C-alpha positions as CSV (number, residue, x, y, z in Angstrom):
1,M,8.8,-11.4,-15.5
2,S,7.5,-12.7,-18.8
3,D,4.0,-13.3,-19.5
4,K,4.6,-15.6,-22.9
5,T,3.7,-19.3,-22.6
6,H,6.0,-21.9,-21.5
7,D,6.1,-25.1,-23.6
8,T,9.4,-26.3,-21.4
9,K,9.1,-28.4,-18.7
10,H,11.1,-29.0,-15.2
11,P,13.5,-31.5,-15.1
12,S,11.1,-33.5,-12.9
13,G,9.2,-33.7,-15.9
14,A,6.4,-31.5,-14.6
15,P,5.4,-28.2,-16.9
16,W,6.4,-24.7,-16.0
17,R,3.5,-22.7,-15.0
18,N,3.4,-18.8,-15.8
19,F,3.0,-16.4,-12.8
20,Y,1.1,-13.1,-13.7
21,G,2.2,-11.0,-10.9
22,R,4.7,-9.4,-9.4
23,F,7.4,-11.2,-6.8
24,K,8.4,-7.7,-5.3
25,G,7.6,-4.4,-4.6
26,K,9.0,-1.7,-3.1
27,T,12.2,-1.9,-1.5
28,L,11.9,-3.9,1.9
29,R,12.7,-2.1,5.1
30,D,15.2,-3.6,7.4
31,S,12.7,-4.5,10.0
32,Q,10.7,-6.6,6.7
33,Q,14.1,-8.5,5.6
34,V,14.8,-9.4,9.5
35,F,11.5,-10.8,9.5
36,L,12.4,-12.5,6.0
37,D,15.7,-13.4,7.4
38,E,14.5,-14.9,11.0
39,D,11.5,-16.0,10.8
40,L,9.9,-17.5,6.9
41,A,12.3,-20.6,7.2
42,A,10.4,-22.1,9.9
43,L,6.8,-21.2,9.2
44,S,7.2,-22.6,5.4
45,P,5.0,-25.6,5.3
46,G,7.8,-28.0,4.1
47,A,8.6,-29.2,0.6
48,V,6.2,-27.1,-2.0
49,D,8.0,-26.3,-4.9
50,W,9.7,-28.5,-7.8
51,E,13.2,-27.9,-6.8
52,S,12.8,-28.8,-2.8
53,N,10.5,-31.6,-3.6
54,P,10.7,-32.8,-7.3
55,N,8.3,-36.1,-6.3
56,R,6.0,-34.1,-5.3
57,D,5.7,-36.1,-2.1
58,K,2.5,-34.9,0.2
59,L,2.8,-32.5,2.9
60,D,2.3,-33.7,6.5
61,L,0.0,-31.9,8.1
62,H,-0.4,-34.1,11.3
63,G,3.2,-33.0,12.0
64,M,2.5,-29.0,10.9
65,F,-0.8,-28.8,12.6
66,G,-1.3,-32.0,14.8
67,G,-4.3,-33.1,13.5
68,K,-6.3,-29.6,13.3
69,P,-8.7,-29.3,10.7
70,L,-6.6,-27.1,7.8
71,W,-7.7,-23.7,6.0
72,L,-6.3,-21.8,3.3
73,E,-6.2,-18.4,2.5
74,I,-4.8,-17.5,-1.4
75,G,-3.3,-14.1,-2.1
76,F,-2.9,-13.1,1.8
77,G,-1.9,-9.6,0.8
78,G,-1.0,-7.9,3.8
79,G,-1.8,-10.5,6.0
80,E,-4.5,-8.9,8.0
81,H,-7.0,-11.3,7.4
82,L,-5.1,-14.1,7.8
83,V,-4.2,-13.7,11.3
84,H,-7.0,-12.2,12.6
85,Q,-8.5,-15.6,11.3
86,A,-5.6,-17.3,12.8
87,A,-6.3,-15.4,16.4
88,L,-9.9,-16.0,16.0
89,N,-9.4,-20.0,15.5
90,P,-7.0,-21.2,17.7
91,G,-8.2,-24.5,17.0
92,V,-7.3,-24.9,13.2
93,G,-4.3,-24.6,11.4
94,I,-3.8,-22.1,8.3
95,I,-1.3,-21.9,5.2
96,G,-1.3,-18.8,3.6
97,A,0.1,-18.3,-0.1
98,E,1.2,-15.1,-1.2
99,P,3.9,-14.8,-3.9
100,Y,4.3,-11.0,-3.4
101,I,7.7,-10.9,-1.1
102,N,6.5,-7.4,0.2
103,G,3.1,-9.0,1.4
104,V,5.2,-12.0,3.1
105,A,7.6,-9.6,4.9
106,M,4.6,-7.6,6.4
107,L,2.7,-10.8,7.5
108,L,5.5,-11.8,9.3
109,G,5.6,-8.7,11.6
110,K,1.8,-9.2,12.1
111,I,2.3,-12.8,13.2
112,R,5.4,-11.5,15.7
113,E,3.1,-8.9,16.8
114,A,0.0,-11.4,17.6
115,G,1.7,-14.0,18.5
116,V,-0.3,-16.4,16.6
117,G,1.6,-19.9,16.3
118,N,-0.9,-21.8,13.9
119,L,0.0,-20.4,10.8
120,R,2.2,-21.3,8.0
121,V,3.3,-19.1,5.2
122,H,4.2,-20.2,1.4
123,P,5.8,-17.1,-0.2
124,G,4.5,-18.4,-4.0
125,D,2.0,-19.5,-6.2
126,A,-0.9,-21.6,-4.4
127,R,-0.9,-24.0,-7.5
128,H,2.4,-25.7,-5.9
129,L,0.7,-26.0,-2.8
130,F,-2.1,-27.8,-4.4
131,D,0.3,-30.4,-6.2
132,V,1.3,-31.4,-2.4
133,L,-1.6,-31.2,-0.4
134,P,-3.7,-34.4,0.2
135,A,-7.2,-34.9,-1.9
136,G,-9.8,-33.3,0.1
137,S,-7.5,-31.9,2.9
138,V,-8.6,-28.7,2.9
139,E,-11.8,-27.4,5.0
140,K,-12.2,-24.1,4.2
141,V,-10.3,-21.5,1.5
142,F,-10.2,-17.7,1.5
143,L,-9.9,-15.7,-1.9
144,N,-10.4,-12.3,-0.5
145,Y,-9.7,-9.6,-3.2
146,P,-7.8,-11.4,-5.9
147,D,-6.1,-9.3,-9.0
148,P,-9.0,-8.4,-11.0
149,W,-6.8,-8.1,-14.2
150,P,-9.7,-5.8,-15.6
151,K,-8.7,-6.3,-19.5
152,K,-10.8,-9.0,-21.3
153,R,-7.9,-10.7,-22.6
154,H,-6.3,-10.7,-19.6
155,H,-9.3,-12.6,-18.1
156,R,-7.9,-16.0,-18.5
157,R,-5.5,-14.7,-15.6
158,R,-7.5,-14.8,-13.0
159,F,-7.8,-17.4,-10.1
160,V,-11.7,-17.8,-11.2
161,T,-10.7,-20.3,-14.0
162,Q,-10.6,-24.3,-14.5
163,E,-6.7,-24.0,-14.2
164,H,-6.6,-22.9,-10.7
165,L,-10.0,-24.1,-9.5
166,E,-10.1,-27.7,-10.4
167,P,-6.8,-28.5,-8.9
168,L,-8.1,-26.6,-5.8
169,A,-11.5,-28.5,-5.5
170,E,-9.6,-31.5,-5.7
171,V,-7.6,-30.8,-2.6
172,M,-10.8,-29.6,-0.4
173,A,-12.9,-31.6,1.3
174,P,-17.0,-32.4,0.4
175,G,-18.8,-30.0,2.3
176,A,-15.5,-27.4,2.5
177,E,-16.4,-23.4,2.2
178,L,-14.9,-21.7,-0.1
179,R,-15.3,-17.6,0.2
180,V,-14.4,-15.3,-2.2
181,A,-14.8,-11.2,-1.8
182,T,-14.1,-9.2,-4.5
183,D,-15.4,-5.3,-5.4
184,I,-15.4,-6.2,-9.3
185,E,-18.6,-6.7,-10.8
186,D,-16.8,-8.3,-13.7
187,Y,-15.4,-10.8,-11.3
188,V,-18.1,-11.6,-9.9
189,R,-19.9,-12.6,-12.8
190,Q,-16.5,-14.6,-13.9
191,T,-16.7,-16.6,-10.3
192,L,-20.3,-17.1,-10.8
193,E,-20.3,-18.7,-13.8
194,Q,-16.6,-20.7,-13.3
195,V,-16.6,-21.6,-9.6
196,P,-19.7,-24.2,-10.2
197,R,-18.3,-25.6,-13.0
198,A,-15.5,-27.0,-10.7
199,G,-17.9,-28.9,-8.2
200,F,-19.3,-26.1,-6.0
201,A,-22.6,-24.6,-5.4
202,W,-23.1,-21.3,-4.5
203,T,-24.7,-20.7,-1.2
204,A,-26.7,-17.6,-1.4
205,E,-30.3,-17.9,-0.6
206,Q,-30.9,-14.0,-0.3
207,A,-29.4,-10.6,-1.5
208,A,-28.4,-10.0,1.9
209,D,-26.1,-13.2,1.7
210,W,-23.8,-11.5,-0.7
211,K,-24.0,-8.0,0.4
212,E,-22.9,-8.4,3.9
213,P,-19.6,-9.6,4.8
214,W,-19.6,-12.8,6.9
215,S,-19.8,-12.7,10.7
216,D,-16.2,-12.9,11.4
217,W,-15.0,-10.8,8.6
218,V,-12.0,-8.2,9.1
219,S,-12.4,-5.2,6.4
220,T,-8.7,-5.0,4.8
221,R,-7.0,-2.3,3.7
222,Y,-7.8,-3.1,0.0
223,E,-11.3,-3.5,0.8
224,Q,-11.1,0.1,2.8
225,K,-9.4,1.9,-0.3
226,A,-12.3,0.3,-2.3
227,L,-15.3,1.9,-0.1
228,R,-13.3,5.0,-0.4
229,E,-12.9,5.2,-4.2
230,G,-17.0,3.9,-4.4
231,R,-16.7,0.3,-5.2
232,V,-19.2,-2.3,-3.9
233,P,-17.6,-5.4,-2.1
234,H,-19.1,-8.7,-2.8
235,Y,-19.0,-11.6,-0.3
236,L,-19.8,-15.2,-2.4
237,T,-19.9,-18.6,-0.5
238,F,-19.6,-21.9,-2.3
239,M,-19.6,-25.5,-0.8
240,R,-17.3,-28.2,-2.5
241,L,-19.7,-30.8,-3.5
242,G,-19.4,-34.6,-3.1
243,G,-19.3,-37.2,-0.6
């Protein structure tokens, strides 16, 4: 997919958004295609993309989750952490956003296996979710091992830029928690620089607060690979200001 900046607009009048990443990688297994064909539509959060909701009407979260608190995971990878949190917290509703269709297929298989019913899956850019989530509706957000875009000229593509953080802050409730896990030192630097600018406070009081994982953390396949390769995970917690 092209990385060039678009200056055209969608027929709805909204600007096109660049997406820097992959929508599909390895060929899907037959079972994964079955998960996509049979399960994805029922688990999608509703009219999220421009084509299905050109007026950007807000999602009916009460109809979706029955009034449960809402959590969000941005870029859930293979879905290990997302399913873990859903099983551990049946009293909340969680939406996971992931544009990489192979990861979506993997998640759907895990959802079948775990039998959790409090998840919804957006197979696309999280920024489209920000358009249709009511302001102040999200009480916890997970950003686990986001794409590091290691080259300096690509740092603007990282999630921890104001382009992403400002609309994220808009949909988060005052006092809501944002968790960021990364093994990239420079990503830590950019996170600590940019996230507070968007209306968050870093909650760490001592080194152990960012060196040790959260008590309900489950280590992902990506984290295990990072540890094997000698990279050090960092666990950063922020609170949405306001209220």
